[in-house]
BAPAVO-986699 format. One line per 2 residues: number of its first residue (from 1); their letters; for each residue y, x, z of C-alpha. Coordinates in nm, 3 decimals. Layout:
// residues N
NUM	A	Y:X:Z ~ ...
This chain:
// residues 654
1	MS	3.145:4.055:1.954 ~ 3.492:4.083:1.791
3	AL	3.766:3.843:1.827 ~ 3.781:3.795:1.474
5	LK	3.411:3.750:1.429 ~ 3.402:3.509:1.706
7	EE	3.691:3.301:1.549 ~ 3.512:3.267:1.224
9	LL	3.174:3.213:1.392 ~ 3.311:2.853:1.483
11	LI	3.351:2.755:1.112 ~ 3.005:2.916:1.018
13	YF	2.835:2.727:1.299 ~ 2.986:2.387:1.169
15	FL	2.872:2.436:0.819 ~ 2.521:2.571:0.927
17	SI	2.472:2.295:1.173 ~ 2.576:2.032:0.923
19	CF	2.372:2.153:0.662 ~ 2.069:2.186:0.925
21	ID	2.115:1.812:1.011 ~ 2.150:1.708:0.632
23	VI	1.812:1.885:0.534 ~ 1.618:1.700:0.828
25	FR	1.802:1.375:0.714 ~ 1.671:1.425:0.359
27	IS	1.323:1.522:0.461 ~ 1.276:1.207:0.695
29	TL	1.441:0.974:0.437 ~ 1.431:1.022:0.073
31	NT	1.222:1.337:0.089 ~ 1.326:1.421:-0.291
33	FT	1.605:1.644:-0.410 ~ 1.667:1.864:-0.711
35	YT	1.854:2.210:-0.739 ~ 2.152:2.029:-0.875
37	DI	2.148:1.775:-0.589 ~ 2.130:2.082:-0.332
39	VI	2.432:2.272:-0.512 ~ 2.663:1.967:-0.513
41	SF	2.569:1.877:-0.140 ~ 2.627:2.253:-0.057
43	YF	2.981:2.257:-0.196 ~ 3.079:1.924:-0.048
45	LI	2.930:2.023:0.303 ~ 3.145:2.340:0.282
47	SY	3.442:2.131:0.237 ~ 3.364:1.887:0.499
49	SL	3.295:2.185:0.734 ~ 3.646:2.330:0.652
51	AI	3.814:1.985:0.687 ~ 3.671:1.977:1.042
53	YL	3.754:2.314:1.150 ~ 4.125:2.274:1.007
55	IC	4.149:1.949:1.215 ~ 4.037:2.122:1.520
57	SF	4.256:2.445:1.471 ~ 4.556:2.213:1.571
59	VQ	4.478:2.246:1.928 ~ 4.317:2.535:2.135
61	GT	4.114:2.623:2.438 ~ 3.915:2.325:2.601
63	AR	4.112:2.056:2.383 ~ 3.956:2.246:2.082
65	LI	3.625:2.233:2.242 ~ 3.621:1.850:2.314
67	LS	3.782:1.764:1.990 ~ 3.503:1.974:1.809
69	SF	3.241:1.821:2.027 ~ 3.369:1.462:1.934
71	LF	3.376:1.535:1.562 ~ 3.029:1.685:1.574
73	IL	2.884:1.386:1.757 ~ 3.069:1.170:1.507
75	VF	2.852:1.333:1.216 ~ 2.536:1.319:1.415
77	FI	2.579:0.954:1.492 ~ 2.648:0.892:1.112
79	YV	2.330:1.080:1.028 ~ 2.119:0.918:1.277
81	SQ	2.249:0.574:1.270 ~ 2.171:0.590:0.899
83	LI	1.860:0.739:0.966 ~ 1.736:0.468:1.191
85	YF	1.885:0.220:0.965 ~ 1.681:0.345:0.652
87	QF	1.349:0.323:0.865 ~ 1.434:-0.056:0.917
89	FR	1.559:-0.133:0.578 ~ 1.477:0.108:0.345
91	TF	1.811:0.162:0.239 ~ 2.143:0.282:0.374
93	YS	2.414:0.062:0.542 ~ 2.760:0.050:0.380
95	MY	3.109:0.059:0.551 ~ 3.098:-0.332:0.521
97	SL	2.789:-0.372:0.700 ~ 2.914:-0.124:0.966
99	GK	3.188:-0.362:1.058 ~ 2.959:-0.625:1.103
101	SA	2.691:-0.419:1.308 ~ 2.659:-0.622:1.613
103	QI	2.362:-0.811:1.473 ~ 2.158:-0.488:1.476
105	FE	2.172:-0.518:1.851 ~ 1.929:-0.784:1.836
107	FW	1.677:-0.522:1.737 ~ 1.759:-0.301:2.013
109	KD	1.397:-0.283:2.150 ~ 1.293:-0.199:1.794
111	VV	1.548:0.078:1.783 ~ 1.439:0.226:2.135
113	QY	1.091:0.223:2.008 ~ 1.156:0.419:1.703
115	LL	1.364:0.662:1.885 ~ 1.064:0.719:2.131
117	DH	0.831:0.724:1.829 ~ 1.058:0.986:1.672
119	FI	1.211:1.188:1.983 ~ 1.138:1.513:1.852
121	VA	1.328:1.440:1.523 ~ 1.611:1.293:1.723
123	LI	1.599:1.612:1.947 ~ 1.610:1.842:1.661
125	LF	1.936:1.695:1.506 ~ 2.092:1.666:1.838
127	FP	2.012:2.060:1.917 ~ 2.311:2.185:1.745
129	IV	2.556:1.957:1.959 ~ 2.385:2.070:2.283
131	MF	2.426:2.419:2.190 ~ 2.784:2.391:2.091
133	IA	2.884:2.178:2.413 ~ 2.680:2.423:2.679
135	FG	2.784:2.753:2.505 ~ 3.116:2.676:2.301
137	KK	3.338:2.848:2.516 ~ 3.148:3.170:2.544
139	MF	3.032:3.171:2.191 ~ 3.368:3.095:1.989
141	RL	3.707:3.190:2.008 ~ 3.909:2.900:2.071
143	NK	4.275:3.044:2.066 ~ 4.562:2.921:1.845
145	IS	4.508:2.982:1.460 ~ 4.816:3.084:1.257
147	WI	4.976:2.864:0.979 ~ 4.875:3.148:0.743
149	KR	4.521:3.124:0.814 ~ 4.531:2.757:0.783
151	GV	4.674:2.772:0.456 ~ 4.405:3.033:0.340
153	LF	4.139:2.799:0.467 ~ 4.292:2.492:0.300
155	CL	4.302:2.678:-0.015 ~ 3.945:2.743:0.029
157	FL	3.891:2.403:0.109 ~ 4.053:2.283:-0.237
159	LC	3.829:2.555:-0.417 ~ 3.504:2.446:-0.258
161	YS	3.583:2.072:-0.330 ~ 3.689:2.148:-0.674
163	TG	3.378:2.342:-0.734 ~ 3.167:2.057:-0.594
165	MI	3.346:1.803:-0.864 ~ 3.277:2.042:-1.127
167	SV	2.922:2.044:-1.038 ~ 2.929:1.660:-1.037
169	YA	3.080:1.686:-1.383 ~ 2.820:1.962:-1.512
171	SG	2.523:1.731:-1.402 ~ 2.582:1.516:-1.691
173	KE	2.727:1.154:-1.740 ~ 2.388:0.957:-1.782
175	LN	2.291:0.639:-1.589 ~ 2.240:0.737:-1.222
177	SA	2.365:1.113:-1.264 ~ 2.602:1.240:-1.010
179	YD	2.882:1.175:-1.238 ~ 2.782:0.808:-1.286
181	LY	2.734:0.777:-0.896 ~ 3.055:0.921:-0.827
183	YK	3.288:0.742:-1.055 ~ 3.118:0.412:-1.214
185	NS	2.836:0.262:-0.992 ~ 2.706:0.237:-0.666
187	AP	2.337:0.291:-0.567 ~ 2.303:0.397:-0.211
189	LL	1.978:0.567:-0.215 ~ 2.061:0.744:-0.556
191	SV	2.384:0.845:-0.420 ~ 2.270:1.002:-0.114
193	QH	1.994:1.205:-0.325 ~ 2.246:1.327:-0.568
195	LG	2.571:1.328:-0.375 ~ 2.468:1.356:0.003
197	LL	2.525:1.116:0.266 ~ 2.870:1.203:0.377
199	TT	3.003:1.203:0.022 ~ 2.840:0.866:-0.030
201	MR	2.984:0.726:0.284 ~ 3.341:0.856:0.208
203	LD	3.307:0.689:-0.163 ~ 3.184:0.366:-0.005
205	FQ	3.482:0.356:0.239 ~ 3.752:0.447:-0.050
207	RL	3.584:0.160:-0.269 ~ 3.603:-0.103:0.029
209	VT	3.960:-0.022:0.100 ~ 4.076:-0.011:-0.260
211	KW	3.849:-0.307:-0.355 ~ 3.674:-0.115:-0.605
213	SP	3.449:-0.240:-0.890 ~ 3.231:-0.037:-1.147
215	DV	3.425:-0.007:-1.487 ~ 3.154:-0.157:-1.715
217	KA	3.183:-0.323:-2.045 ~ 3.025:-0.598:-2.221
219	PV	2.741:-0.495:-2.474 ~ 2.806:-0.489:-2.814
221	IS	2.602:-0.806:-2.966 ~ 2.369:-0.649:-3.243
223	EL	2.344:-0.757:-3.602 ~ 1.977:-0.855:-3.483
225	DN	2.115:-1.114:-3.227 ~ 2.366:-1.258:-3.461
227	IE	2.090:-1.324:-3.711 ~ 1.875:-1.490:-3.455
229	RK	2.168:-1.733:-3.353 ~ 2.178:-1.876:-3.699
231	PS	1.903:-2.047:-3.913 ~ 1.816:-1.808:-4.213
233	KE	1.890:-1.901:-4.545 ~ 1.528:-1.852:-4.651
235	IP	1.403:-2.156:-4.423 ~ 1.329:-2.465:-4.599
237	ED	1.592:-2.762:-4.577 ~ 1.362:-2.994:-4.342
239	KQ	1.299:-2.679:-4.109 ~ 1.647:-2.607:-4.098
241	EE	1.710:-2.961:-3.993 ~ 1.472:-2.902:-3.721
243	EK	1.644:-2.592:-3.584 ~ 1.962:-2.793:-3.563
245	KV	1.766:-3.035:-3.313 ~ 1.714:-2.779:-3.079
247	EY	1.879:-2.841:-2.726 ~ 2.017:-2.558:-2.530
249	NV	2.089:-2.558:-2.135 ~ 2.444:-2.540:-2.181
251	LD	2.746:-2.733:-2.037 ~ 3.040:-2.840:-2.271
253	ID	3.257:-2.564:-2.182 ~ 3.587:-2.507:-2.433
255	FS	3.603:-2.109:-2.390 ~ 3.821:-2.077:-2.665
257	KL	4.090:-2.285:-2.480 ~ 4.013:-2.118:-2.147
259	IS	4.075:-1.770:-2.313 ~ 4.412:-1.881:-2.471
261	EE	4.530:-2.034:-2.127 ~ 4.396:-1.742:-1.906
263	KD	4.671:-1.492:-1.774 ~ 4.430:-1.284:-1.589
265	QV	4.277:-1.010:-1.819 ~ 3.956:-0.971:-1.640
267	VK	3.870:-1.361:-1.610 ~ 3.968:-1.396:-1.985
269	DM	3.731:-1.104:-2.066 ~ 3.473:-1.295:-1.861
271	HQ	3.516:-1.592:-2.080 ~ 3.476:-1.418:-2.386
273	YF	3.168:-1.253:-2.257 ~ 2.990:-1.577:-2.151
275	AN	3.088:-1.757:-2.451 ~ 2.883:-1.477:-2.655
277	VQ	2.564:-1.512:-2.435 ~ 2.280:-1.638:-2.591
279	PT	2.181:-1.967:-2.393 ~ 1.824:-2.047:-2.337
281	KK	1.638:-2.353:-2.537 ~ 1.525:-2.641:-2.354
283	ND	1.157:-2.673:-2.396 ~ 0.834:-2.853:-2.281
285	YT	0.875:-2.796:-1.920 ~ 1.235:-2.937:-1.923
287	GK	1.242:-3.226:-1.687 ~ 0.855:-3.195:-1.605
289	FK	0.954:-3.237:-1.220 ~ 1.270:-3.446:-1.274
291	GY	1.324:-3.688:-0.989 ~ 1.064:-3.495:-0.770
293	NL	1.152:-3.393:-0.399 ~ 1.185:-3.010:-0.354
295	IL	1.121:-2.775:-0.057 ~ 1.232:-2.422:-0.140
297	IT	1.138:-2.152:0.087 ~ 1.234:-1.767:0.127
299	AE	0.955:-1.631:0.331 ~ 1.062:-1.312:0.528
301	GF	0.843:-1.022:0.403 ~ 0.609:-1.218:0.199
303	SP	0.397:-1.032:-0.037 ~ 0.055:-1.074:-0.210
305	FA	-0.092:-0.891:0.108 ~ -0.045:-1.196:0.298
307	ID	-0.266:-1.425:0.079 ~ -0.649:-1.440:0.183
309	QN	-0.900:-1.714:0.096 ~ -1.036:-1.708:0.459
311	VT	-0.757:-1.581:0.675 ~ -0.460:-1.781:0.508
313	PT	-0.642:-2.057:0.294 ~ -0.322:-2.236:0.254
315	LY	-0.115:-1.964:0.091 ~ -0.431:-1.907:-0.108
317	KL	-0.431:-2.277:-0.216 ~ -0.065:-2.280:-0.335
319	AH	-0.086:-1.941:-0.503 ~ -0.395:-2.057:-0.710
321	EG	-0.362:-2.406:-0.779 ~ -0.005:-2.396:-0.919
323	YQ	0.183:-2.194:-1.142 ~ 0.043:-1.831:-1.118
325	FK	0.309:-1.579:-1.233 ~ 0.109:-1.267:-1.261
327	NF	0.419:-1.040:-1.348 ~ 0.656:-1.146:-1.098
329	YT	0.867:-0.893:-0.915 ~ 1.109:-0.914:-0.608
331	PI	1.332:-0.636:-0.612 ~ 1.519:-0.509:-0.315
333	WQ	1.895:-0.505:-0.292 ~ 2.134:-0.343:-0.059
335	VS	2.146:-0.607:0.230 ~ 1.777:-0.680:0.241
337	TS	1.708:-1.027:0.358 ~ 2.060:-1.179:0.279
339	DG	2.067:-1.036:-0.072 ~ 1.717:-1.167:-0.143
341	EY	1.827:-1.516:-0.066 ~ 2.146:-1.474:-0.265
343	VA	1.962:-1.368:-0.575 ~ 1.684:-1.648:-0.547
345	LQ	1.973:-1.912:-0.455 ~ 2.232:-1.826:-0.695
347	GL	2.077:-1.630:-0.984 ~ 2.341:-1.358:-0.933
349	IP	2.292:-0.996:-0.870 ~ 2.467:-0.911:-0.541
351	KS	2.766:-0.705:-0.503 ~ 2.738:-0.383:-0.395
353	GV	2.895:-0.279:-0.047 ~ 2.927:-0.628:0.104
355	WS	2.746:-0.918:0.200 ~ 2.767:-1.121:-0.108
357	FR	2.600:-1.434:0.022 ~ 2.864:-1.451:0.323
359	ES	3.151:-1.373:0.079 ~ 3.039:-1.655:-0.150
361	GK	3.082:-1.914:0.116 ~ 3.450:-1.966:0.001
363	NS	3.361:-2.000:-0.367 ~ 3.270:-2.273:-0.591
365	LP	2.886:-2.309:-0.660 ~ 2.808:-2.587:-0.900
367	FV	2.482:-2.432:-1.001 ~ 2.308:-2.383:-0.706
369	IG	2.004:-2.624:-0.623 ~ 2.167:-2.786:-0.322
371	NQ	2.475:-2.886:-0.473 ~ 2.314:-2.983:-0.813
373	LK	2.085:-3.223:-0.621 ~ 2.325:-3.337:-0.372
375	KL	2.536:-3.482:-0.676 ~ 2.228:-3.673:-0.757
377	DY	2.231:-3.868:-0.419 ~ 1.936:-3.634:-0.267
379	ST	1.945:-3.576:0.099 ~ 1.969:-3.202:0.130
381	RA	1.901:-2.986:0.440 ~ 1.850:-2.623:0.536
383	YH	1.680:-2.457:0.818 ~ 1.641:-2.099:0.952
385	NH	1.440:-2.043:1.289 ~ 1.654:-1.741:1.395
387	TY	2.017:-1.708:1.506 ~ 2.233:-1.974:1.343
389	TY	2.494:-1.732:1.241 ~ 2.291:-1.407:1.128
391	YG	2.414:-1.254:0.799 ~ 2.692:-1.530:0.811
393	RH	2.447:-1.821:0.707 ~ 2.664:-2.066:0.902
395	IS	2.926:-2.001:0.619 ~ 2.696:-1.960:0.321
397	HP	2.474:-2.244:0.347 ~ 2.668:-2.537:0.410
399	NL	2.870:-2.428:0.081 ~ 2.518:-2.430:-0.088
401	GY	2.529:-2.814:-0.039 ~ 2.303:-2.826:0.264
403	SY	2.340:-2.967:0.610 ~ 2.249:-2.656:0.787
405	KG	2.061:-2.604:1.124 ~ 1.946:-2.284:1.292
407	LG	1.842:-2.154:1.637 ~ 2.155:-2.192:1.848
409	KG	2.292:-2.478:1.651 ~ 2.075:-2.796:1.575
411	LD	1.724:-2.652:1.551 ~ 1.557:-2.627:1.930
413	VK	1.273:-2.380:1.887 ~ 1.133:-2.131:2.135
415	ET	1.324:-1.803:2.133 ~ 1.096:-1.551:2.075
417	WP	1.107:-1.249:1.860 ~ 1.047:-1.334:1.580
419	ES	1.043:-1.718:1.628 ~ 0.774:-1.962:1.481
421	DL	0.751:-2.105:1.118 ~ 0.525:-2.342:1.243
423	EM	0.737:-2.477:1.515 ~ 1.024:-2.494:1.285
425	ME	0.824:-2.690:1.026 ~ 0.670:-2.905:1.304
427	KT	1.046:-2.994:1.429 ~ 1.226:-3.046:1.107
429	VP	0.973:-3.238:0.872 ~ 1.033:-3.570:1.023
431	EY	1.397:-3.536:0.985 ~ 1.374:-3.580:0.594
433	IH	1.012:-3.691:0.492 ~ 1.126:-4.059:0.502
435	DE	1.468:-3.958:0.336 ~ 1.379:-3.954:-0.044
437	PF	1.476:-3.807:-0.291 ~ 1.522:-3.495:-0.054
439	HT	1.563:-3.125:-0.127 ~ 1.496:-2.900:0.182
441	YY	1.557:-2.532:0.180 ~ 1.391:-2.276:0.461
443	MT	1.455:-1.935:0.544 ~ 1.166:-1.820:0.750
445	VS	1.150:-1.547:0.999 ~ 0.788:-1.530:1.138
447	GH	0.699:-1.246:0.888 ~ 0.965:-0.999:1.019
449	MQ	0.900:-0.646:1.113 ~ 0.832:-0.460:1.320
451	YS	0.447:-0.512:1.281 ~ 0.264:-0.442:1.578
453	FT	0.092:-0.639:1.860 ~ 0.316:-0.529:2.138
455	GN	0.668:-0.574:1.984 ~ 0.588:-0.879:1.752
457	YI	0.538:-1.208:1.944 ~ 0.396:-1.394:1.614
459	SW	0.143:-1.068:1.537 ~ 0.043:-1.084:1.914
461	KN	0.003:-1.463:1.904 ~ -0.237:-1.448:1.599
463	KK	-0.411:-1.130:1.670 ~ -0.765:-1.305:1.734
465	YV	-0.769:-1.447:1.378 ~ -0.710:-1.053:1.201
467	EH	-0.922:-0.846:1.445 ~ -1.230:-0.855:1.203
469	LP	-1.037:-0.727:0.905 ~ -1.121:-0.358:0.805
471	YS	-0.756:-0.247:0.830 ~ -0.540:-0.056:1.064
473	DQ	-0.351:-0.248:1.340 ~ -0.012:-0.221:1.152
475	AK	-0.178:-0.386:0.843 ~ -0.355:-0.628:1.057
477	AY	-0.018:-0.708:1.258 ~ 0.147:-0.782:0.911
479	IA	-0.123:-1.026:0.809 ~ -0.103:-1.197:1.148
481	AQ	0.262:-1.244:1.126 ~ 0.241:-1.398:0.787
483	LE	-0.053:-1.617:0.911 ~ 0.240:-1.792:1.081
485	LD	0.386:-1.899:0.754 ~ 0.030:-2.016:0.631
487	RA	-0.016:-2.253:0.948 ~ 0.346:-2.383:0.864
489	LE	0.252:-2.478:0.496 ~ -0.063:-2.621:0.619
491	HL	0.099:-2.837:0.856 ~ 0.384:-2.943:0.562
493	LG	0.111:-3.037:0.327 ~ -0.057:-3.255:0.586
495	EL	0.277:-3.449:0.663 ~ 0.337:-3.473:0.284
497	EE	0.005:-3.623:0.221 ~ 0.008:-3.859:0.512
499	AG	0.362:-3.982:0.401 ~ 0.208:-4.033:0.040
501	IA	0.464:-3.825:-0.144 ~ 0.249:-3.509:-0.200
503	ER	0.225:-3.583:-0.585 ~ 0.595:-3.614:-0.595
505	TL	0.722:-3.301:-0.408 ~ 0.751:-2.971:-0.557
507	IA	0.708:-2.647:-0.342 ~ 0.858:-2.318:-0.433
509	LS	0.829:-2.016:-0.241 ~ 0.926:-1.657:-0.301
511	AD	0.992:-1.339:-0.079 ~ 1.330:-1.209:0.033
513	HY	1.192:-0.849:-0.036 ~ 0.883:-0.679:0.013
515	PY	0.757:-0.600:0.353 ~ 0.951:-0.247:0.380
517	GL	0.871:-0.264:0.753 ~ 0.515:-0.118:0.668
519	DD	0.450:0.246:0.653 ~ 0.374:0.385:0.296
521	GT	0.036:0.459:0.397 ~ -0.003:0.094:0.505
523	ID	0.101:-0.064:0.172 ~ -0.147:0.184:-0.004
525	EL	-0.428:0.065:0.230 ~ -0.365:-0.289:0.172
527	AG	-0.322:-0.264:-0.211 ~ -0.648:-0.069:-0.206
529	HP	-0.482:0.214:-0.408 ~ -0.157:0.427:-0.395
531	VE	0.112:0.202:-0.495 ~ 0.361:0.310:-0.768
533	RN	0.696:0.306:-0.609 ~ 0.950:0.244:-0.901
535	FE	0.795:-0.086:-0.993 ~ 0.493:-0.186:-0.853
537	LY	0.594:-0.191:-0.499 ~ 0.828:-0.477:-0.597
539	QN	0.554:-0.719:-0.762 ~ 0.505:-0.996:-0.561
541	TF	0.418:-1.388:-0.587 ~ 0.631:-1.687:-0.664
543	IL	0.453:-2.005:-0.560 ~ 0.536:-2.315:-0.742
545	YT	0.320:-2.604:-0.665 ~ 0.273:-2.978:-0.660
547	KG	-0.042:-3.180:-0.568 ~ -0.245:-3.250:-0.851
549	MK	-0.086:-3.025:-1.113 ~ -0.296:-2.830:-1.342
551	PE	-0.314:-2.447:-1.278 ~ -0.130:-2.233:-1.540
553	VI	-0.127:-1.867:-1.562 ~ 0.226:-1.709:-1.680
555	TK	0.178:-1.336:-1.778 ~ 0.571:-1.288:-1.884
557	PA	0.766:-1.047:-1.673 ~ 0.997:-1.225:-1.428
559	SS	1.180:-1.193:-1.089 ~ 1.354:-1.383:-0.840
561	LD	1.639:-1.377:-1.020 ~ 1.495:-1.613:-1.268
563	IL	1.404:-1.868:-0.993 ~ 1.760:-2.088:-0.998
565	PT	1.740:-2.135:-1.401 ~ 1.342:-2.211:-1.384
567	LS	1.399:-2.472:-1.125 ~ 1.688:-2.604:-1.292
569	NL	1.519:-2.671:-1.602 ~ 1.205:-2.797:-1.436
571	LG	1.415:-3.050:-1.250 ~ 1.590:-3.153:-1.573
573	LE	1.928:-3.061:-1.413 ~ 2.243:-2.991:-1.635
575	YD	2.325:-2.643:-1.600 ~ 2.464:-2.375:-1.804
577	SR	2.199:-2.094:-1.872 ~ 2.490:-1.868:-2.005
579	LL	2.649:-1.838:-1.655 ~ 2.339:-1.724:-1.464
581	MG	2.184:-1.367:-1.478 ~ 1.838:-1.484:-1.457
583	RD	1.628:-1.678:-1.709 ~ 1.416:-1.986:-1.733
585	IF	1.079:-1.828:-1.712 ~ 0.928:-2.118:-1.946
587	SD	1.178:-2.077:-2.222 ~ 1.136:-1.843:-2.530
589	AE	1.429:-1.607:-2.426 ~ 1.321:-1.244:-2.376
591	PL	1.242:-1.166:-2.034 ~ 1.445:-0.906:-1.845
593	VP	1.374:-0.780:-1.457 ~ 1.633:-0.551:-1.358
595	FL	1.608:-0.334:-1.045 ~ 1.891:-0.198:-0.802
597	NK	1.870:0.145:-0.972 ~ 1.906:0.008:-1.305
599	SF	1.552:0.035:-1.399 ~ 1.412:-0.276:-1.595
601	IT	1.104:-0.419:-1.721 ~ 1.086:-0.630:-2.052
603	DK	0.796:-0.759:-2.265 ~ 0.796:-0.458:-2.451
605	GK	0.775:-0.211:-2.154 ~ 0.938:-0.031:-1.837
607	YN	1.240:0.189:-1.827 ~ 1.253:0.416:-1.519
609	SA	1.623:0.509:-1.467 ~ 1.536:0.786:-1.227
611	TR	1.322:0.975:-1.473 ~ 1.512:0.824:-1.784
613	TF	1.174:0.739:-1.937 ~ 1.080:0.423:-2.111
615	TA	0.692:0.342:-2.094 ~ 0.595:0.116:-2.370
617	NN	0.337:-0.177:-2.353 ~ 0.028:-0.119:-2.533
619	GE	0.119:-0.201:-2.926 ~ 0.486:-0.208:-2.868
621	QV	0.722:0.033:-3.055 ~ 1.094:0.087:-2.931
623	DK	1.353:0.328:-3.058 ~ 1.638:0.484:-2.817
625	DY	1.867:0.189:-2.955 ~ 1.663:-0.079:-2.789
627	VK	1.666:0.107:-2.449 ~ 2.029:0.193:-2.482
629	YM	2.089:-0.176:-2.580 ~ 1.897:-0.315:-2.303
631	SS	2.053:-0.090:-2.039 ~ 2.387:-0.203:-2.147
633	IV	2.275:-0.581:-2.093 ~ 2.150:-0.473:-1.745
635	ES	2.489:-0.294:-1.679 ~ 2.696:-0.606:-1.782
637	KF	2.456:-0.841:-1.569 ~ 2.556:-0.624:-1.252
639	YY	2.908:-0.616:-1.349 ~ 2.976:-0.982:-1.439
641	ST	2.771:-1.090:-1.121 ~ 3.030:-0.885:-0.928
643	KI	3.324:-1.077:-1.097 ~ 3.199:-1.398:-1.056
645	LE	3.200:-1.346:-0.692 ~ 3.520:-1.183:-0.672
647	KD	3.701:-1.415:-0.886 ~ 3.548:-1.720:-0.776
649	YY	3.469:-1.763:-1.148 ~ 3.270:-2.083:-1.157
651	SK	3.593:-2.276:-1.017 ~ 3.777:-2.175:-1.333
653	IE	3.556:-2.358:-1.575 ~ 3.492:-2.669:-1.378
């Protein structure tokens, strides 16, 4: 082989190896890509290969072999770590999360088990590196490279990168297009699909350093909206008087004064936006549970699959004897459990690329239930039966108005994996049950993956109760894990009954996310049919129950984003519905369920942003303007949620 060929072969080997790893990664995770995705990724991968080669060209011989091996291993680590992370959380980690990655070591046994189960895939990914380290000196020329050649290679790098950018522009500027994800929005799953993993992580790093936020404008209020804000001239005078008596869930905020005095243009724009948001009306449900005790639960990995009349009778009771939300969704966000808590407790969409809940720990949060009820002299407590500091809950939860205890500080439960919800309930209920009025928040952990009888203590503990079920072992292990939550709720109801306060205690329970620790086939097995992945996968159950209430079915689309305003209205709290991204489910406001990829559901149908198609409900007719307008509303909710967090906005209106 000629010296020239041996020298150029190193660059070719870099490129082919990275392409090989990228293809295996795509197939093992998203398993979907188009011709355009391949073209864009192809040009960017050439660019990265050229960049690695140029960096290595500044040393020679063994030093180049060592440096090349190091960079090769770094690329391998990025792909494999993201592959493992995806298998656990069904999304990709951000650079922000990487800086706080020590927590993943709590799952080291699961990581080892995953690598053992997928040893062949890991070996295939590592194969190019092993070959390079073993035979690099013989295969490639590692001598000095001239500056002229470096110049040529740099020009080639610029050409490939520019061609990649041209391809990004050529893909179109629609929502979730390669252009949109490169310049305007952040959606890791779609970004990896359209731009590739390395480009997605590069953009994420740039945005973290520059504190980037998406450039989104407030939607233009349509003429129809303006008409609906005012009584029609055709309404009789007596009816107009009734219209004037309508009360809204708003606070007395002088936005005009705030706008005139504000110097920060972003905050000024926020004042303008919120001043124009249509508030929700008070209704027949306003204050229905005023003065009640409130127990609010975010249940780890909870789903309708966990509800069975015979196996989990308490969950079945709560789900069928309270409000029954038949069209409720728990979308998944980028930071799984923590973002799930954030959405339910703060009524905001999480900011991309950070741990929003932790970041909110220094902000003013006047509308969260804990702070609202604390002002009304409720005793307010929060508990989590896993590590006290996990996801920075020791920072976020006290700021919600709670006296917070977790494993390692204040909550003495047996340290297993996962820990017992029942034991947490047994040890905590006595602390508040005679301290009325009270509000208690629980974040459970017993329902956490992995779902097996060997790696999950709770599943193993409850195995005998699910052995008769006609399901696979993974499905049985999932139900066995959720059975611990059922036992915890059974204990709670018994204690409330014994204390004589069951009739004046409202229990609200929702999931942090769907059970993504289950294989796709297992989800289909439990559902009894192939589950649609853009909407149906996230359909869940919201439990809202108090003893003696009349069961009621609610078919309106709703999501975990609506929990805070709904509870605030039911409890008769003073809050401003314009400043939350969700809506009171019992109000007459048009429902809106937004998803991470900017898909959405309304009472008129479903918009799939991935396919850019709107499927109308039976009997509904909508035009393109409706879809465009609702998409702009969704975009604005993402943007202003981010700005509320970044600007500590609530502190500016108090």
